[in-house]
Structures are given as structure tokens and as C-alpha cells.
C-alpha positions in Angstrom: -0.3 -0.1 -0.2 2.9 2.4 0.9 4.9 1.6 -2.3 1.4 2.4 -4.2 1.0 5.7 -2.6 4.7 6.5 -3.1 4.3 5.9 -6.9 1.2 8.4 -7.2 2.5 10.7 -5.2 6.1 10.4 -7.4 3.3 10.8 -10.4 1.9 13.8 -9.4 4.9 15.4 -8.6 6.6 14.7 -12.1 3.2 16.3 -13.7 4.1 19.4 -11.5 7.6 19.9 -12.4 6.6 19.2 -15.9 4.0 22.1 -15.6 4.4 25.9 -16.3 1.7 28.4 -16.5 0.7 30.2 -19.8 0.9 34.1 -20.2 -2.7 35.5 -20.6 -0.8 38.6 -22.0 -0.8 36.8 -25.5 -4.3 37.6 -25.6 -4.0 41.1 -26.3 -0.9 41.0 -28.0 -1.0 43.1 -31.4 1.1 40.4 -33.4 -1.9 37.7 -32.7 -5.0 39.8 -33.3 -5.0 38.4 -37.2 -5.5 35.2 -35.3 -8.1 36.3 -33.4 -11.2 36.9 -35.5 -14.2 35.9 -33.7 -16.5 36.3 -36.6 -14.0 34.5 -39.1 -13.9 31.7 -36.8 -17.9 31.2 -36.4 -17.9 31.1 -39.9 -16.0 28.1 -40.5 -17.5 26.1 -43.2 -16.6 23.2 -41.0 -19.4 24.2 -38.5 -18.8 21.4 -35.9 -16.2 21.5 -33.4 -15.2 19.5 -30.5 -13.4 20.6 -27.4 -10.3 18.4 -27.1 -8.9 19.5 -24.1 -9.0 22.1 -21.5 -7.5 23.7 -18.2 -10.5 23.3 -16.2 -10.8 20.5 -13.8 -12.2 21.8 -10.4 -16.2 22.5 -11.2 -18.8 20.0 -12.4 -18.7 21.6 -15.9 -14.9 20.3 -16.1 -16.6 16.5 -15.7 -18.0 16.8 -19.0 -16.9 15.0 -22.0 -17.6 14.7 -25.5 -18.5 18.2 -26.0 -19.0 19.7 -29.2 -20.8 23.1 -30.9 -22.4 23.1 -33.9 -23.1 26.6 -35.6 -26.2 27.0 -37.6 -26.7 29.3 -40.0 -26.3 33.4 -39.5 -29.0 35.5 -40.1 -28.1 38.9 -42.1 -29.4 40.8 -40.0 -28.6 39.0 -36.8 -25.7 39.8 -34.5 -25.9 36.4 -32.5 -24.4 33.0 -34.1 -27.1 30.5 -32.8 -25.4 27.2 -32.1 -26.3 23.7 -30.6 -23.6 22.3 -27.5 -24.2 18.6 -26.8 -22.1 17.0 -24.2 -21.9 13.2 -22.3 -22.3 13.9 -18.7 -20.6 12.2 -15.7 -23.7 9.9 -15.2 -23.9 8.8 -18.7 -26.6 11.1 -20.1 -26.3 13.7 -22.8 -27.0 17.5 -22.8 -28.2 19.5 -25.7 -28.8 22.9 -25.8 -29.4 25.9 -28.0 -27.2 28.9 -27.2 -26.2 32.2 -29.0 -23.0 33.8 -29.4 -22.9 37.6 -29.7 -19.4 38.8 -30.8 -17.6 41.8 -28.9 -14.5 43.8 -28.6 -12.3 43.4 -25.2 -10.7 46.4 -23.7 -7.0 46.8 -24.6 -5.4 47.0 -21.1 -3.0 50.1 -23.1 -6.0 51.5 -25.1 -4.8 50.0 -28.3 -7.7 50.2 -31.0 -8.4 46.6 -31.9 -10.1 47.0 -35.4 -12.0 43.2 -35.2 -14.1 41.7 -32.6 -12.1 39.0 -30.5 -14.4 37.7 -28.2 -18.3 36.6 -27.6 -21.2 36.5 -24.7 -22.8 33.1 -25.0 -26.1 33.0 -23.9 -29.6 30.7 -23.8 -31.7 34.1 -24.8 -29.9 36.5 -27.3 -32.0 39.4 -25.9 -30.1 39.2 -22.5 -27.0 40.7 -21.7 -26.4 38.0 -19.4 -24.0 35.1 -20.8 -20.7 33.8 -20.4 -17.6 35.4 -22.1 -14.9 33.7 -23.9 -11.7 35.5 -25.4 -10.3 34.1 -28.6 -6.9 33.2 -28.4 -6.0 32.0 -31.9 -7.4 30.4 -34.7 -6.1 28.9 -37.5 -9.8 29.3 -39.5 -9.6 25.5 -40.8 -8.9 23.3 -37.9 -8.2 24.9 -34.4 -9.8 27.4 -32.0 -8.1 28.0 -28.5 -10.9 30.3 -26.4 -10.3 31.8 -22.8 -13.1 31.1 -20.4 -13.0 34.5 -18.8 -15.5 33.4 -15.8 -13.0 30.8 -14.7 -9.7 30.3 -12.9 -9.6 34.0 -12.6 -10.0 34.4 -16.5 -7.3 32.0 -17.3 -9.0 29.1 -18.2 -8.5 27.8 -22.0 -10.5 25.1 -24.0 -8.9 23.7 -27.6 -11.4 23.0 -30.1 -10.6 20.7 -33.4 -13.4 21.2 -36.2 -15.3 17.7 -36.9 -12.7 17.1 -40.3 -9.8 17.5 -38.2 -10.4 16.1 -34.7 -9.3 12.5 -35.5 -6.0 13.7 -36.4 -3.0 15.2 -33.9 -3.4 18.9 -32.9 -1.6 21.4 -35.5 2.0 21.6 -34.5 1.3 26.0 -34.7 -2.3 25.3 -32.6 -0.5 23.1 -29.9 2.3 25.9 -29.6 -0.1 28.6 -28.9 -1.8 26.5 -26.3 0.9 26.0 -24.7 2.2 29.6 -24.8 -1.0 31.1 -23.6 -2.5 28.4 -21.6 0.0 26.1 -19.9 3.0 23.7 -20.6 2.6 20.4 -19.8 -0.4 17.6 -19.2 -1.2 19.6 -16.1 -3.1 22.1 -18.3 -4.5 19.7 -20.7 -7.6 17.9 -19.4 -9.2 15.6 -21.8 -12.5 16.1 -23.1 -12.3 14.5 -26.7 -12.1 10.5 -26.9 -12.2 8.4 -30.0 -15.8 6.9 -29.3 -17.0 10.5 -28.8 -18.9 10.4 -32.1 -20.5 7.3 -31.5 -21.7 8.6 -28.0 -22.8 12.1 -28.8 -23.4 12.6 -32.4 -26.0 12.8 -34.2 
């Protein structure tokens, strides 16, 4: 028993030694603004994306697996993007809900003028002013999107998504690098959400 405890302790020590926190300042660095167009990311023709991993571990939402978001066609006069979110709960049941993403620009800490919207407020009611806020850290506008969940972990929580046509492949190196830079390096910052079985359990 003591030997097993020692091995477990050694494992967690190795994980912590390997871990290195990310730099939130990447989100507002003008050098990355070209990769932070939230409308362009939401308009990806491959409109279903799967959360592959996240930093969040300590809440009930962190226990959700096989999370995907599928963006519906946006009405021309509407500012909100309608999307369906579905995921597998801890008890094995699935949850599905319709949500709305309303794009906006975050305020730069040094007052620099960002030309494009880089964040979104997600809400169940598009007329409501409430909701959860997400900042786009990086998108290659093809396979990968990285979001900052601003209400979690003091605004440092991250989520990495791969679009449906890419999810069975490895995370693109550029995307992996940006996640490690902005969100954290090491397995401690990669709480797995997507598994090979996900398309069979939550996909319609």
C-alpha cells in the first residue's frame, strides 16, 4: 500500500514539475490579432467543433466529456450566431442546448484600438445581457480554435477545439504551441475532453 502511494505521489510530482503556466498577455498582443477574428472563426464552413482538452478541472462542467458546438446558419440582420452544444455528463446521459454567441471587442489594457471583434458572450437568450464570456486566443480558421473562458480560473482557463474534419488527427503543431504559450505547458494543463468514442456517443 505504501509503495502504491509512493508511486502515485511520484506521478503527481512529475506532472507538477513538467507544468508551466501560460501567459494571458498573449490574448491582447497585437502580433496575434490576425488570428483572433471571432466572426471569421464562427463562420468556419466546417461548422462543428469538438473540445479536445481544457485547463478546467475543479467544477462540475469540467466533468463533461465529448463536448461539441455546431454553429447554425446566421441570419444576415442578426448579430448573434446560433449554435447547438451537446455533451456527455458524468452519469452517462447527454445534454443538448441551443445557445447564442454575440461577438464583441475586448478593451485593450493599453488602450490600443483593435479593429476586429475578438470575443463572444454566450447566452441561452440572445436578447439577454447576461452570459458567459470567451476570448479567442488563436484560430487557424480551418482546424483549430483556442478560447479563454473568462469566468473560470480568474480569467485564465482555456479550451482547445478541433473542427469535425480534423478531430481524428493530431492537434496542429502551431495550435499546440499557441496553447502551451497562452494556457500552460505540460499535461497538468490538458484535461482531456474528447475521446475516440465521442462521435458514437454524442454525435447525431
